[in-house]
C-alpha positions as CSV (number, residue, x, y, z in Angstrom):
1,M,19.0,13.3,3.1
2,L,15.6,14.7,1.9
3,E,16.1,13.4,-1.6
4,T,16.8,9.9,-0.2
5,A,13.6,10.0,1.9
6,M,11.6,11.2,-1.1
7,F,13.0,8.4,-3.2
8,V,12.1,5.8,-0.6
9,V,8.6,7.1,-0.2
10,N,8.0,7.2,-4.0
11,L,9.4,3.7,-4.3
12,L,7.1,2.4,-1.5
13,V,4.1,4.0,-3.2
14,L,5.1,2.4,-6.5
15,V,5.4,-1.0,-4.9
16,L,2.0,-0.5,-3.3
17,A,0.4,0.3,-6.7
18,V,2.1,-2.6,-8.5
19,W,1.0,-4.9,-5.7
20,A,-2.6,-3.8,-6.1
21,L,-2.4,-4.3,-9.9
22,I,-0.9,-7.8,-9.6
23,D,-3.4,-8.8,-6.9
24,C,-6.3,-7.6,-9.1
25,A,-5.0,-9.6,-12.0
26,F,-5.2,-12.9,-10.0
27,R,-8.7,-12.4,-8.6
28,P,-11.6,-14.1,-10.3
29,A,-13.5,-11.8,-12.6
30,A,-16.9,-13.0,-11.5
31,A,-16.3,-11.7,-8.0
32,F,-16.2,-8.1,-8.9
33,P,-19.8,-7.6,-10.1
34,A,-20.9,-9.8,-7.2
35,I,-19.6,-7.2,-4.7
36,E,-21.3,-4.4,-6.7
37,R,-18.1,-2.7,-7.8
38,Q,-16.7,-2.1,-11.3
39,T,-15.7,-5.0,-13.5
40,K,-12.3,-6.7,-13.2
41,M,-11.2,-5.1,-16.5
42,A,-12.1,-1.6,-15.2
43,W,-10.1,-2.1,-12.0
44,L,-7.1,-3.4,-14.0
45,A,-7.3,-0.3,-16.1
46,F,-7.6,2.0,-13.1
47,L,-4.7,0.3,-11.4
48,A,-2.5,0.3,-14.5
49,I,-3.1,4.0,-14.9
50,A,-2.3,4.4,-11.2
51,V,1.0,2.6,-11.7
52,V,2.0,4.7,-14.7
53,V,1.0,7.9,-12.9
54,V,3.0,7.0,-9.8
55,Y,6.0,5.9,-11.8
56,F,6.2,9.2,-13.9
57,F,5.0,11.7,-11.3
58,G,5.9,10.1,-8.0
59,G,3.5,9.3,-5.2
60,I,4.0,12.6,-3.4
61,S,2.9,14.9,-6.3
62,L,-0.7,16.0,-6.5
63,I,-1.5,13.8,-9.6
64,G,0.5,11.0,-8.0
65,M,-1.8,11.1,-5.0
66,I,-4.7,10.1,-7.3
67,G,-2.8,6.9,-8.1
68,V,-2.2,6.3,-4.4
69,V,-5.9,6.8,-3.5
70,V,-7.0,4.4,-6.3
71,S,-4.5,1.7,-5.1
72,V,-5.3,2.1,-1.4
73,F,-9.1,2.0,-2.2
74,Y,-8.7,-1.2,-4.1
75,L,-6.6,-2.8,-1.4
76,V,-8.7,-1.7,1.5
77,D,-12.2,-2.0,0.1
78,V,-12.5,-4.0,-3.1
79,R,-9.8,-6.6,-2.3
80,T,-11.3,-7.2,1.1
81,K,-14.8,-7.8,-0.2
82,V,-13.5,-10.0,-3.1
83,L,-11.5,-12.1,-0.5
84,E,-14.6,-12.5,1.7
85,L,-16.7,-13.6,-1.3
86,T,-14.2,-16.1,-2.7
87,R,-13.3,-17.7,0.7
88,R,-16.8,-19.1,1.1
């Protein structure tokens, strides 16, 4: 039972990281410097590394948590500001 729960949590975290990566790929590159964050290429690199880390180490491991934090930060902070800027 515990193994199944761990598998589901790791899968959900992986889906979250992949979602952040795909979302970043479809956002306009000009919006990232406009919100005073890293460039789009930097965020794509951060999120790609996060996906690889979560895939190989899982989202519950200590190193996997770094990938989770990067993905959540992108979705909560960067994505929100990019959406606000591009909807105008």
